[in-house]
Every structure is written in C-alpha cells, then in structure tokens.
N, C-alpha and C positions, 0 to 999 in steps of 0.2 A: 530307401533304394529308388523308389519310383520318382522321388523328388529330384534326385541326382540325374536320372535319365531324362526327365522333362526339361531340366535347366541346361542340359548340355546341347540342346538344339537337335538337329537332324543330321544324319550322315551326308557328307558332301565330298566331292572330289577336289583336292587341292591342286594336283599336278596330273596331267594326262599326256602320254606320248602321242596318242592319236585321238584328239577330242572329237573328230568327225565320226568316230565309231560309237559315240554315245547313243543310247537307245531312244527312239521316238516313243510317243505314248502307245501306239499300237504294238510296236515291237516289244516295249516294256511289258505290256499286258501278256503278250505271247510268251516272253521270256519267264515271267513270273509263273505262268501256268505250267510251262515245261519244268521249271525248278521244283514246283510243288509236286508234280507227278514223279519226278526223279527221286525226291525225298521219300515219297510214299512207296515207290517201288524198291529202292535200294536201302533205305534207312540211313543214308549218309546225310546228316544234317550239317549245313555250313556253320562254321564258328561265327557267333555274333560279334560285332564290333563293340567293344566296351568303351564307355567314356574314359577319357584320360589316355587313350592309345591312338597311335597312328598306324595305319596298315598299308603295306605295299602289296599290290596285287599285280601279277604278271602272267602273260601267256607266251608260251614258246611257239616256234614256227610249226611244230607238229600238233599244236592244240592243247598241250598240257597246261593246266592252271596251277599257279602257286601263290602263296601269300605268306607274309611275315609281319608280325605285330611288334611295335616298339612302344616304349613309354613316351609320353608327351615331351619330357625334357630332353629326349634324344633326337629332337627335330633336325639338328644339323647332320647327324648320321643318316637320318632318313633321306634328306635331300641329296647327300653324297651318294648313297646307295641307289637312289632313283636315277641320278645322272649316269652312274656306271652301268645300270641295267639298260638304259635307253641306248647307250652306245654299244651294247653287247650284240653280236650278230645273230644269236639264236633267240633273242627276245623279240617277239612280234609287237606286243603292246604291254605297257606298264603304267600304273597310276597309283597315286598316294591318296588315301581317303582318311577322314576323321570326322569329328563332330564340328558343326558350324560355329558354335560359340567357343570352341577350343582351338582356333586356328593360330598356330604359332608363327605363321609366315606373314601376318599382318605387319606392315611397316608403318612407322611414324613419319613425320615430316622430314626428319633428318636421315631417314633410310635405315634406322635401327629397328629390330623387331622388339616386341613388347618384352620378351624374355631377356634380351640384351640390356634394355633399359632397366629392368628389374635387377639384373646382376650388377650393373654399374651402381645403382642406388644402394644395394646391399654392401658392395665394396666400399663406397664412400662412407657409409655408416660404420663399417668395421674400422676404417682408418680414423674416423672421428673418435670412436670409442678408445682406440689405442692411444691417440693423442691425449684424450682426457685422462687415461690411466697414467701415462707418462707425466702429465702435468701434476696430477695428484702426488705421484712419487717425488717429483722435484719439490713440491711444496713442503714435504716433510724431510727434505734433505737427502733424498736417495736418487740414484741414477735410474736409467730406464729398466734395468734388471731388478731394481728394488734394493740394491746394495748401498750402504752408506758411501757417499762419495762426494763428488763435486757439488758445490752449492748451485742451485738453479736460480733462475730469474726471480722466482717467488721469494726465495730466501733473501736476496738483495733488497727487494722491496720491503720485506718485513724489517730488515736491519735498518733501512733508511727511515721508516716510520718510527721504529724504536729510538733511533738517535735523535730524531726531531722531537719526540715526546720527552726524551731525557734532557735535551737542551731547554725545552720549555719549563720543565720542573726546576732545573737549576736557576733559570731566570726568575721564576716565581719565588724560589727560596731566597735568592739575592734581594728581590724587591721586598719581601717580608722582613728581612734583616735590616734593610735600610729604613723601613717604617719604624721598627723597634728602636733604632738609634735616634731617629728624629723625635720620637715620643719621650725619650729619656732626657 
C-alpha cells in the first residue's frame, strides 16, 4: 500500500477558479495549525485524498465547504462539473485536486490527453482483432458470423494454387508418358 502512495506523487491542484487565493508559506503554516486544533477539538477528520481519485473542493459564498470524489477515469465529468460550479452564482471558489503523477489532463502534441490516446489504441487493437477473426473465418469458407457462405479471398487464392499444382501434375504425367513412349 505504501508503494502505491509513494509512486502516485503528491497532491496538487489541477484547476482553480481563484488561483490568487492559494496559501503562502506562512499562511499555510497557520492554516495547518488551525486545522490540527480543529481536528483535536471537534474530532472531525478530513477525508484523505486516495490515489486514483480526483476531488472537487468548493466553498459557497456563506463559507460552507464541500467536496466530491471521482474515480480517475471520470476526468471528463470532473472537468464538466468544475466548469458548471465555476459559473454557479453561489460558489465562491472551486478547485480540482489529485495526485501529480496521475494527471489525466496532460495533453500530447496533437492536443489529445493520455487517456484519449489509450482509448484510441485499444479501439484500433479491437478492430484489428475483429479483422483477424473475420479473416480466419473467411479462410475456412465462412462469412463474418461464422456461417458457411460465400467464399472469401483466401478461398480463391487456395483454389488458384490448387489449380496451378494440378496443371503441373498433369504436365509432369504427360512428360513421363512421352518418355515411356520414346524408350519403347
């Protein structure tokens, strides 16, 4: 478990509606001290951010804090929710946080995220696998559903090779008969 926690990096903020409100070092120290005293006094322990999750944290205009966790593969939903919350009139601040090594919003040179590239690779592999299965079915004289049916391209090639070999055998047989006649 600890290996997973150390390999995930550290919690970072991916999107922030008010980045100027991020804490300085002194205020961060003071905030940590206040949080520690609050936990000790009330017993309300904040929920830790687990690896493989994205968290939306928001504050309303009256100071109420809220949070919601999503699984990492729901990154599009998280972004859409963040955009809706930022435009909501009662939300004062909102941000999305997760682990640094699990950032799903990193884009490649062509503008796709790592997840979109992974999905396209998986889709391509699935299509190739289906094509291979269809090719195998055509090779044994079956259509895409596996039912006996039209002959595929593989059958025509096999027939062509068979006919060439048959003609070659006939020629060899004819040559052998001619040699026998010459010997007699």
